PDB file with SEQRES, HELIX, SHEET and CRYST1 records, atoms N, CA, C and O in Angstrom:
SEQRES   1 A   64  MET GLU ALA ASN ARG HIS ASN HIS ILE THR ALA THR TYR          
SEQRES   2 A   64  HIS LEU LEU ASN LYS LYS SER GLN ARG ASN GLN TYR MET          
SEQRES   3 A   64  ARG ASP THR TYR GLY ASN GLN LYS LYS ASN ASP ILE ASP          
SEQRES   4 A   64  ILE LYS ARG GLU ARG LEU ALA SER GLN GLY HIS THR ILE          
SEQRES   5 A   64  ASP VAL ASP LYS THR LYS LYS ILE LEU GLU ASP ASP              
HELIX    1 AA1 HIS A    8  TYR A   30  1                                  23    
HELIX    2 AA2 ASP A   37  SER A   47  1                                  11    
HELIX    3 AA3 VAL A   54  ASP A   63  1                                  10    
CRYST1    1.000    1.000    1.000  90.00  90.00  90.00 P 1           1          
ATOM      1  N   MET A   1     -80.803  -1.324  97.996  1.00  0.00           N  
ATOM      2  CA  MET A   1     -80.267  -2.674  98.120  1.00  0.00           C  
ATOM      3  C   MET A   1     -81.258  -3.607  98.810  1.00  0.00           C  
ATOM      4  O   MET A   1     -81.434  -4.747  98.380  1.00  0.00           O  
ATOM      5  N   GLU A   2     -81.897  -3.144  99.859  1.00  0.00           N  
ATOM      6  CA  GLU A   2     -82.815  -4.001 100.596  1.00  0.00           C  
ATOM      7  C   GLU A   2     -84.012  -4.406  99.750  1.00  0.00           C  
ATOM      8  O   GLU A   2     -84.570  -5.486  99.940  1.00  0.00           O  
ATOM      9  N   ALA A   3     -84.414  -3.539  98.809  1.00  0.00           N  
ATOM     10  CA  ALA A   3     -85.535  -3.854  97.935  1.00  0.00           C  
ATOM     11  C   ALA A   3     -85.093  -4.664  96.715  1.00  0.00           C  
ATOM     12  O   ALA A   3     -85.883  -4.908  95.803  1.00  0.00           O  
ATOM     13  N   ASN A   4     -83.817  -5.078  96.708  1.00  0.00           N  
ATOM     14  CA  ASN A   4     -83.237  -5.852  95.613  1.00  0.00           C  
ATOM     15  C   ASN A   4     -83.247  -5.060  94.307  1.00  0.00           C  
ATOM     16  O   ASN A   4     -83.392  -5.632  93.227  1.00  0.00           O  
ATOM     17  N   ARG A   5     -83.091  -3.738  94.413  1.00  0.00           N  
ATOM     18  CA  ARG A   5     -83.009  -2.857  93.261  1.00  0.00           C  
ATOM     19  C   ARG A   5     -81.750  -2.019  93.405  1.00  0.00           C  
ATOM     20  O   ARG A   5     -81.419  -1.561  94.499  1.00  0.00           O  
ATOM     21  N   HIS A   6     -81.055  -1.822  92.301  1.00  0.00           N  
ATOM     22  CA  HIS A   6     -79.863  -0.998  92.335  1.00  0.00           C  
ATOM     23  C   HIS A   6     -79.584  -0.429  90.949  1.00  0.00           C  
ATOM     24  O   HIS A   6     -80.107  -0.927  89.952  1.00  0.00           O  
ATOM     25  N   ASN A   7     -78.788   0.577  90.889  1.00  0.00           N  
ATOM     26  CA  ASN A   7     -78.468   1.198  89.609  1.00  0.00           C  
ATOM     27  C   ASN A   7     -77.210   0.583  89.008  1.00  0.00           C  
ATOM     28  O   ASN A   7     -76.634  -0.342  89.580  1.00  0.00           O  
ATOM     29  N   HIS A   8     -76.786   1.091  87.862  1.00  0.00           N  
ATOM     30  CA  HIS A   8     -75.636   0.507  87.176  1.00  0.00           C  
ATOM     31  C   HIS A   8     -74.343   0.689  87.960  1.00  0.00           C  
ATOM     32  O   HIS A   8     -73.426  -0.119  87.814  1.00  0.00           O  
ATOM     33  N   ILE A   9     -74.245   1.714  88.778  1.00  0.00           N  
ATOM     34  CA  ILE A   9     -73.040   1.925  89.582  1.00  0.00           C  
ATOM     35  C   ILE A   9     -72.925   0.843  90.654  1.00  0.00           C  
ATOM     36  O   ILE A   9     -71.852   0.280  90.870  1.00  0.00           O  
ATOM     37  N   THR A  10     -74.034   0.561  91.317  1.00  0.00           N  
ATOM     38  CA  THR A  10     -74.035  -0.487  92.343  1.00  0.00           C  
ATOM     39  C   THR A  10     -73.758  -1.853  91.716  1.00  0.00           C  
ATOM     40  O   THR A  10     -72.994  -2.648  92.262  1.00  0.00           O  
ATOM     41  N   ALA A  11     -74.381  -2.120  90.572  1.00  0.00           N  
ATOM     42  CA  ALA A  11     -74.159  -3.397  89.891  1.00  0.00           C  
ATOM     43  C   ALA A  11     -72.691  -3.539  89.494  1.00  0.00           C  
ATOM     44  O   ALA A  11     -72.104  -4.608  89.657  1.00  0.00           O  
ATOM     45  N   THR A  12     -72.098  -2.464  88.974  1.00  0.00           N  
ATOM     46  CA  THR A  12     -70.693  -2.490  88.589  1.00  0.00           C  
ATOM     47  C   THR A  12     -69.801  -2.757  89.791  1.00  0.00           C  
ATOM     48  O   THR A  12     -68.853  -3.537  89.704  1.00  0.00           O  
ATOM     49  N   TYR A  13     -70.104  -2.110  90.913  1.00  0.00           N  
ATOM     50  CA  TYR A  13     -69.325  -2.327  92.134  1.00  0.00           C  
ATOM     51  C   TYR A  13     -69.342  -3.803  92.521  1.00  0.00           C  
ATOM     52  O   TYR A  13     -68.294  -4.386  92.801  1.00  0.00           O  
ATOM     53  N   HIS A  14     -70.525  -4.404  92.536  1.00  0.00           N  
ATOM     54  CA  HIS A  14     -70.637  -5.802  92.963  1.00  0.00           C  
ATOM     55  C   HIS A  14     -69.937  -6.743  91.981  1.00  0.00           C  
ATOM     56  O   HIS A  14     -69.321  -7.726  92.395  1.00  0.00           O  
ATOM     57  N   LEU A  15     -70.030  -6.448  90.685  1.00  0.00           N  
ATOM     58  CA  LEU A  15     -69.341  -7.287  89.703  1.00  0.00           C  
ATOM     59  C   LEU A  15     -67.828  -7.184  89.850  1.00  0.00           C  
ATOM     60  O   LEU A  15     -67.128  -8.193  89.772  1.00  0.00           O  
ATOM     61  N   LEU A  16     -67.318  -5.968  90.063  1.00  0.00           N  
ATOM     62  CA  LEU A  16     -65.879  -5.799  90.255  1.00  0.00           C  
ATOM     63  C   LEU A  16     -65.403  -6.454  91.545  1.00  0.00           C  
ATOM     64  O   LEU A  16     -64.316  -7.030  91.589  1.00  0.00           O  
ATOM     65  N   ASN A  17     -66.215  -6.368  92.593  1.00  0.00           N  
ATOM     66  CA  ASN A  17     -65.873  -7.004  93.860  1.00  0.00           C  
ATOM     67  C   ASN A  17     -65.809  -8.526  93.704  1.00  0.00           C  
ATOM     68  O   ASN A  17     -64.897  -9.175  94.216  1.00  0.00           O  
ATOM     69  N   LYS A  18     -66.782  -9.077  92.998  1.00  0.00           N  
ATOM     70  CA  LYS A  18     -66.798 -10.522  92.757  1.00  0.00           C  
ATOM     71  C   LYS A  18     -65.576 -10.945  91.938  1.00  0.00           C  
ATOM     72  O   LYS A  18     -64.957 -11.968  92.230  1.00  0.00           O  
ATOM     73  N   LYS A  19     -65.229 -10.157  90.914  1.00  0.00           N  
ATOM     74  CA  LYS A  19     -64.053 -10.454  90.098  1.00  0.00           C  
ATOM     75  C   LYS A  19     -62.780 -10.400  90.936  1.00  0.00           C  
ATOM     76  O   LYS A  19     -61.895 -11.243  90.792  1.00  0.00           O  
ATOM     77  N   SER A  20     -62.697  -9.402  91.811  1.00  0.00           N  
ATOM     78  CA  SER A  20     -61.534  -9.260  92.678  1.00  0.00           C  
ATOM     79  C   SER A  20     -61.389 -10.467  93.602  1.00  0.00           C  
ATOM     80  O   SER A  20     -60.286 -10.982  93.790  1.00  0.00           O  
ATOM     81  N   GLN A  21     -62.493 -10.912  94.172  1.00  0.00           N  
ATOM     82  CA  GLN A  21     -62.459 -12.085  95.050  1.00  0.00           C  
ATOM     83  C   GLN A  21     -62.034 -13.330  94.277  1.00  0.00           C  
ATOM     84  O   GLN A  21     -61.256 -14.139  94.782  1.00  0.00           O  
ATOM     85  N   ARG A  22     -62.544 -13.487  93.052  1.00  0.00           N  
ATOM     86  CA  ARG A  22     -62.189 -14.635  92.227  1.00  0.00           C  
ATOM     87  C   ARG A  22     -60.704 -14.598  91.874  1.00  0.00           C  
ATOM     88  O   ARG A  22     -60.023 -15.623  91.916  1.00  0.00           O  
ATOM     89  N   ASN A  23     -60.207 -13.410  91.525  1.00  0.00           N  
ATOM     90  CA  ASN A  23     -58.790 -13.275  91.196  1.00  0.00           C  
ATOM     91  C   ASN A  23     -57.907 -13.573  92.404  1.00  0.00           C  
ATOM     92  O   ASN A  23     -56.863 -14.212  92.268  1.00  0.00           O  
ATOM     93  N   GLN A  24     -58.320 -13.114  93.581  1.00  0.00           N  
ATOM     94  CA  GLN A  24     -57.554 -13.390  94.797  1.00  0.00           C  
ATOM     95  C   GLN A  24     -57.527 -14.893  95.073  1.00  0.00           C  
ATOM     96  O   GLN A  24     -56.491 -15.439  95.452  1.00  0.00           O  
ATOM     97  N   TYR A  25     -58.662 -15.556  94.884  1.00  0.00           N  
ATOM     98  CA  TYR A  25     -58.738 -17.003  95.067  1.00  0.00           C  
ATOM     99  C   TYR A  25     -57.758 -17.709  94.126  1.00  0.00           C  
ATOM    100  O   TYR A  25     -57.046 -18.627  94.534  1.00  0.00           O  
ATOM    101  N   MET A  26     -57.729 -17.269  92.856  1.00  0.00           N  
ATOM    102  CA  MET A  26     -56.838 -17.890  91.886  1.00  0.00           C  
ATOM    103  C   MET A  26     -55.375 -17.660  92.257  1.00  0.00           C  
ATOM    104  O   MET A  26     -54.555 -18.570  92.132  1.00  0.00           O  
ATOM    105  N   ARG A  27     -55.041 -16.447  92.714  1.00  0.00           N  
ATOM    106  CA  ARG A  27     -53.653 -16.173  93.129  1.00  0.00           C  
ATOM    107  C   ARG A  27     -53.280 -17.025  94.334  1.00  0.00           C  
ATOM    108  O   ARG A  27     -52.185 -17.583  94.397  1.00  0.00           O  
ATOM    109  N   ASP A  28     -54.204 -17.118  95.292  1.00  0.00           N  
ATOM    110  CA  ASP A  28     -53.914 -17.896  96.502  1.00  0.00           C  
ATOM    111  C   ASP A  28     -53.800 -19.381  96.184  1.00  0.00           C  
ATOM    112  O   ASP A  28     -52.961 -20.072  96.761  1.00  0.00           O  
ATOM    113  N   THR A  29     -54.614 -19.868  95.294  1.00  0.00           N  
ATOM    114  CA  THR A  29     -54.647 -21.295  95.003  1.00  0.00           C  
ATOM    115  C   THR A  29     -53.522 -21.727  94.073  1.00  0.00           C  
ATOM    116  O   THR A  29     -52.886 -22.756  94.299  1.00  0.00           O  
ATOM    117  N   TYR A  30     -53.279 -20.948  93.036  1.00  0.00           N  
ATOM    118  CA  TYR A  30     -52.343 -21.380  92.007  1.00  0.00           C  
ATOM    119  C   TYR A  30     -51.061 -20.557  91.942  1.00  0.00           C  
ATOM    120  O   TYR A  30     -50.140 -20.905  91.203  1.00  0.00           O  
ATOM    121  N   GLY A  31     -50.994 -19.487  92.695  1.00  0.00           N  
ATOM    122  CA  GLY A  31     -49.855 -18.595  92.608  1.00  0.00           C  
ATOM    123  C   GLY A  31     -48.617 -19.083  93.326  1.00  0.00           C  
ATOM    124  O   GLY A  31     -47.506 -18.742  92.921  1.00  0.00           O  
ATOM    125  N   ASN A  32     -48.768 -19.860  94.365  1.00  0.00           N  
ATOM    126  CA  ASN A  32     -47.627 -20.301  95.156  1.00  0.00           C  
ATOM    127  C   ASN A  32     -47.568 -21.823  95.121  1.00  0.00           C  
ATOM    128  O   ASN A  32     -48.236 -22.496  95.905  1.00  0.00           O  
ATOM    129  N   GLN A  33     -46.780 -22.349  94.227  1.00  0.00           N  
ATOM    130  CA  GLN A  33     -46.705 -23.797  94.046  1.00  0.00           C  
ATOM    131  C   GLN A  33     -45.855 -24.487  95.108  1.00  0.00           C  
ATOM    132  O   GLN A  33     -45.773 -25.715  95.126  1.00  0.00           O  
ATOM    133  N   LYS A  34     -45.220 -23.716  95.995  1.00  0.00           N  
ATOM    134  CA  LYS A  34     -44.381 -24.319  97.028  1.00  0.00           C  
ATOM    135  C   LYS A  34     -45.216 -24.980  98.125  1.00  0.00           C  
ATOM    136  O   LYS A  34     -44.758 -25.914  98.783  1.00  0.00           O  
ATOM    137  N   LYS A  35     -46.441 -24.490  98.317  1.00  0.00           N  
ATOM    138  CA  LYS A  35     -47.304 -25.061  99.351  1.00  0.00           C  
ATOM    139  C   LYS A  35     -47.997 -26.297  98.795  1.00  0.00           C  
ATOM    140  O   LYS A  35     -48.246 -26.398  97.594  1.00  0.00           O  
ATOM    141  N   ASN A  36     -48.302 -27.221  99.676  1.00  0.00           N  
ATOM    142  CA  ASN A  36     -49.015 -28.396  99.212  1.00  0.00           C  
ATOM    143  C   ASN A  36     -50.524 -28.107  99.169  1.00  0.00           C  
ATOM    144  O   ASN A  36     -50.990 -27.109  99.719  1.00  0.00           O  
ATOM    145  N   ASP A  37     -51.262 -28.980  98.518  1.00  0.00           N  
ATOM    146  CA  ASP A  37     -52.689 -28.759  98.291  1.00  0.00           C  
ATOM    147  C   ASP A  37     -53.479 -28.637  99.590  1.00  0.00           C  
ATOM    148  O   ASP A  37     -54.413 -27.838  99.665  1.00  0.00           O  
ATOM    149  N   ILE A  38     -53.128 -29.401 100.598  1.00  0.00           N  
ATOM    150  CA  ILE A  38     -53.864 -29.362 101.861  1.00  0.00           C  
ATOM    151  C   ILE A  38     -53.716 -28.006 102.533  1.00  0.00           C  
ATOM    152  O   ILE A  38     -54.692 -27.451 103.039  1.00  0.00           O  
ATOM    153  N   ASP A  39     -52.501 -27.470 102.540  1.00  0.00           N  
ATOM    154  CA  ASP A  39     -52.290 -26.146 103.136  1.00  0.00           C  
ATOM    155  C   ASP A  39     -53.070 -25.068 102.392  1.00  0.00           C  
ATOM    156  O   ASP A  39     -53.642 -24.176 103.019  1.00  0.00           O  
ATOM    157  N   ILE A  40     -53.099 -25.140 101.065  1.00  0.00           N  
ATOM    158  CA  ILE A  40     -53.830 -24.167 100.265  1.00  0.00           C  
ATOM    159  C   ILE A  40     -55.322 -24.239 100.575  1.00  0.00           C  
ATOM    160  O   ILE A  40     -55.964 -23.209 100.779  1.00  0.00           O  
ATOM    161  N   LYS A  41     -55.872 -25.448 100.610  1.00  0.00           N  
ATOM    162  CA  LYS A  41     -57.294 -25.611 100.904  1.00  0.00           C  
ATOM    163  C   LYS A  41     -57.625 -25.134 102.312  1.00  0.00           C  
ATOM    164  O   LYS A  41     -58.668 -24.519 102.533  1.00  0.00           O  
ATOM    165  N   ARG A  42     -56.738 -25.418 103.266  1.00  0.00           N  
ATOM    166  CA  ARG A  42     -56.955 -25.002 104.641  1.00  0.00           C  
ATOM    167  C   ARG A  42     -56.983 -23.471 104.739  1.00  0.00           C  
ATOM    168  O   ARG A  42     -57.835 -22.901 105.420  1.00  0.00           O  
ATOM    169  N   GLU A  43     -56.048 -22.820 104.057  1.00  0.00           N  
ATOM    170  CA  GLU A  43     -56.014 -21.354 104.060  1.00  0.00           C  
ATOM    171  C   GLU A  43     -57.244 -20.769 103.388  1.00  0.00           C  
ATOM    172  O   GLU A  43     -57.777 -19.759 103.847  1.00  0.00           O  
ATOM    173  N   ARG A  44     -57.707 -21.394 102.297  1.00  0.00           N  
ATOM    174  CA  ARG A  44     -58.897 -20.911 101.612  1.00  0.00           C  
ATOM    175  C   ARG A  44     -60.120 -21.018 102.520  1.00  0.00           C  
ATOM    176  O   ARG A  44     -60.928 -20.091 102.580  1.00  0.00           O  
ATOM    177  N   LEU A  45     -60.261 -22.136 103.222  1.00  0.00           N  
ATOM    178  CA  LEU A  45     -61.381 -22.295 104.149  1.00  0.00           C  
ATOM    179  C   LEU A  45     -61.313 -21.252 105.254  1.00  0.00           C  
ATOM    180  O   LEU A  45     -62.334 -20.676 105.630  1.00  0.00           O  
ATOM    181  N   ALA A  46     -60.122 -21.009 105.773  1.00  0.00           N  
ATOM    182  CA  ALA A  46     -59.960 -20.015 106.835  1.00  0.00           C  
ATOM    183  C   ALA A  46     -60.303 -18.619 106.330  1.00  0.00           C  
ATOM    184  O   ALA A  46     -60.911 -17.833 107.056  1.00  0.00           O  
ATOM    185  N   SER A  47     -59.920 -18.298 105.087  1.00  0.00           N  
ATOM    186  CA  SER A  47     -60.209 -16.975 104.542  1.00  0.00           C  
ATOM    187  C   SER A  47     -61.700 -16.778 104.313  1.00  0.00           C  
ATOM    188  O   SER A  47     -62.170 -15.642 104.248  1.00  0.00           O  
ATOM    189  N   GLN A  48     -62.444 -17.861 104.190  1.00  0.00           N  
ATOM    190  CA  GLN A  48     -63.892 -17.782 104.001  1.00  0.00           C  
ATOM    191  C   GLN A  48     -64.630 -17.760 105.333  1.00  0.00           C  
ATOM    192  O   GLN A  48     -65.861 -17.784 105.364  1.00  0.00           O  
ATOM    193  N   GLY A  49     -63.887 -17.714 106.426  1.00  0.00           N  
ATOM    194  CA  GLY A  49     -64.504 -17.576 107.736  1.00  0.00           C  
ATOM    195  C   GLY A  49     -64.807 -18.878 108.455  1.00  0.00           C  
ATOM    196  O   GLY A  49     -65.464 -18.869 109.495  1.00  0.00           O  
ATOM    197  N   HIS A  50     -64.344 -19.984 107.924  1.00  0.00           N  
ATOM    198  CA  HIS A  50     -64.570 -21.268 108.584  1.00  0.00           C  
ATOM    199  C   HIS A  50     -63.551 -21.450 109.704  1.00  0.00           C  
ATOM    200  O   HIS A  50     -62.393 -21.055 109.575  1.00  0.00           O  
ATOM    201  N   THR A  51     -63.995 -22.048 110.793  1.00  0.00           N  
ATOM    202  CA  THR A  51     -63.046 -22.379 111.842  1.00  0.00           C  
ATOM    203  C   THR A  51     -62.346 -23.677 111.447  1.00  0.00           C  
ATOM    204  O   THR A  51     -62.949 -24.567 110.847  1.00  0.00           O  
ATOM    205  N   ILE A  52     -61.104 -23.766 111.784  1.00  0.00           N  
ATOM    206  CA  ILE A  52     -60.291 -24.888 111.326  1.00  0.00           C  
ATOM    207  C   ILE A  52     -59.905 -25.788 112.495  1.00  0.00           C  
ATOM    208  O   ILE A  52     -59.212 -25.364 113.420  1.00  0.00           O  
ATOM    209  N   ASP A  53     -60.361 -27.026 112.438  1.00  0.00           N  
ATOM    210  CA  ASP A  53     -59.901 -28.075 113.334  1.00  0.00           C  
ATOM    211  C   ASP A  53     -58.894 -28.873 112.511  1.00  0.00           C  
ATOM    212  O   ASP A  53     -59.284 -29.625 111.618  1.00  0.00           O  
ATOM    213  N   VAL A  54     -57.622 -28.718 112.799  1.00  0.00           N  
ATOM    214  CA  VAL A  54     -56.556 -29.221 111.937  1.00  0.00           C  
ATOM    215  C   VAL A  54     -56.691 -30.714 111.678  1.00  0.00           C  
ATOM    216  O   VAL A  54     -56.603 -31.137 110.526  1.00  0.00           O  
ATOM    217  N   ASP A  55     -56.899 -31.512 112.692  1.00  0.00           N  
ATOM    218  CA  ASP A  55     -56.980 -32.963 112.496  1.00  0.00           C  
ATOM    219  C   ASP A  55     -58.194 -33.339 111.653  1.00  0.00           C  
ATOM    220  O   ASP A  55     -58.092 -34.156 110.738  1.00  0.00           O  
ATOM    221  N   LYS A  56     -59.338 -32.744 111.963  1.00  0.00           N  
ATOM    222  CA  LYS A  56     -60.566 -33.041 111.229  1.00  0.00           C  
ATOM    223  C   LYS A  56     -60.441 -32.551 109.787  1.00  0.00           C  
ATOM    224  O   LYS A  56     -60.842 -33.252 108.857  1.00  0.00           O  
ATOM    225  N   THR A  57     -59.897 -31.369 109.599  1.00  0.00           N  
ATOM    226  CA  THR A  57     -59.741 -30.793 108.264  1.00  0.00           C  
ATOM    227  C   THR A  57     -58.791 -31.627 107.431  1.00  0.00           C  
ATOM    228  O   THR A  57     -59.039 -31.862 106.249  1.00  0.00           O  
ATOM    229  N   LYS A  58     -57.707 -32.075 108.039  1.00  0.00           N  
ATOM    230  CA  LYS A  58     -56.731 -32.880 107.311  1.00  0.00           C  
ATOM    231  C   LYS A  58     -57.395 -34.148 106.779  1.00  0.00           C  
ATOM    232  O   LYS A  58     -57.153 -34.541 105.638  1.00  0.00           O  
ATOM    233  N   LYS A  59     -58.224 -34.784 107.593  1.00  0.00           N  
ATOM    234  CA  LYS A  59     -58.905 -36.006 107.159  1.00  0.00           C  
ATOM    235  C   LYS A  59     -59.880 -35.705 106.028  1.00  0.00           C  
ATOM    236  O   LYS A  59     -59.928 -36.442 105.043  1.00  0.00           O  
ATOM    237  N   ILE A  60     -60.659 -34.630 106.155  1.00  0.00           N  
ATOM    238  CA  ILE A  60     -61.637 -34.273 105.121  1.00  0.00           C  
ATOM    239  C   ILE A  60     -60.936 -33.932 103.817  1.00  0.00           C  
ATOM    240  O   ILE A  60     -61.338 -34.408 102.755  1.00  0.00           O  
ATOM    241  N   LEU A  61     -59.896 -33.114 103.883  1.00  0.00           N  
ATOM    242  CA  LEU A  61     -59.207 -32.676 102.684  1.00  0.00           C  
ATOM    243  C   LEU A  61     -58.448 -33.807 102.006  1.00  0.00           C  
ATOM    244  O   LEU A  61     -58.317 -33.810 100.782  1.00  0.00           O  
ATOM    245  N   GLU A  62     -57.956 -34.749 102.759  1.00  0.00           N  
ATOM    246  CA  GLU A  62     -57.265 -35.889 102.164  1.00  0.00           C  
ATOM    247  C   GLU A  62     -58.235 -36.791 101.429  1.00  0.00           C  
ATOM    248  O   GLU A  62     -57.848 -37.485 100.489  1.00  0.00           O  
ATOM    249  N   ASP A  63     -59.511 -36.788 101.854  1.00  0.00           N  
ATOM    250  CA  ASP A  63     -60.524 -37.593 101.187  1.00  0.00           C  
ATOM    251  C   ASP A  63     -60.936 -36.998  99.844  1.00  0.00           C  
ATOM    252  O   ASP A  63     -61.476 -37.705  98.993  1.00  0.00           O  
ATOM    253  N   ASP A  64     -60.683 -35.678  99.644  1.00  0.00           N  
ATOM    254  CA  ASP A  64     -61.045 -35.017  98.373  1.00  0.00           C  
ATOM    255  C   ASP A  64     -60.198 -35.586  97.330  1.00  0.00           C  
ATOM    256  O   ASP A  64     -60.306 -35.198  96.167  1.00  0.00           O  
TER     257      ASP A  64                                                      
END                                                                             
């Protein structure tokens, strides 16, 4: 991995992992229509490891 070389098993693992993350994002974003868009975006940012300042985030997300 460090030499940026891998076999088909490693490549398959990374592709499946990426697909799983994309599917989870789609479920989180579009699966629960009861939440409003700001809450969904806030949760997505938090799941990606961003720290959330609620007031600042609300202003940024409302501008989107």
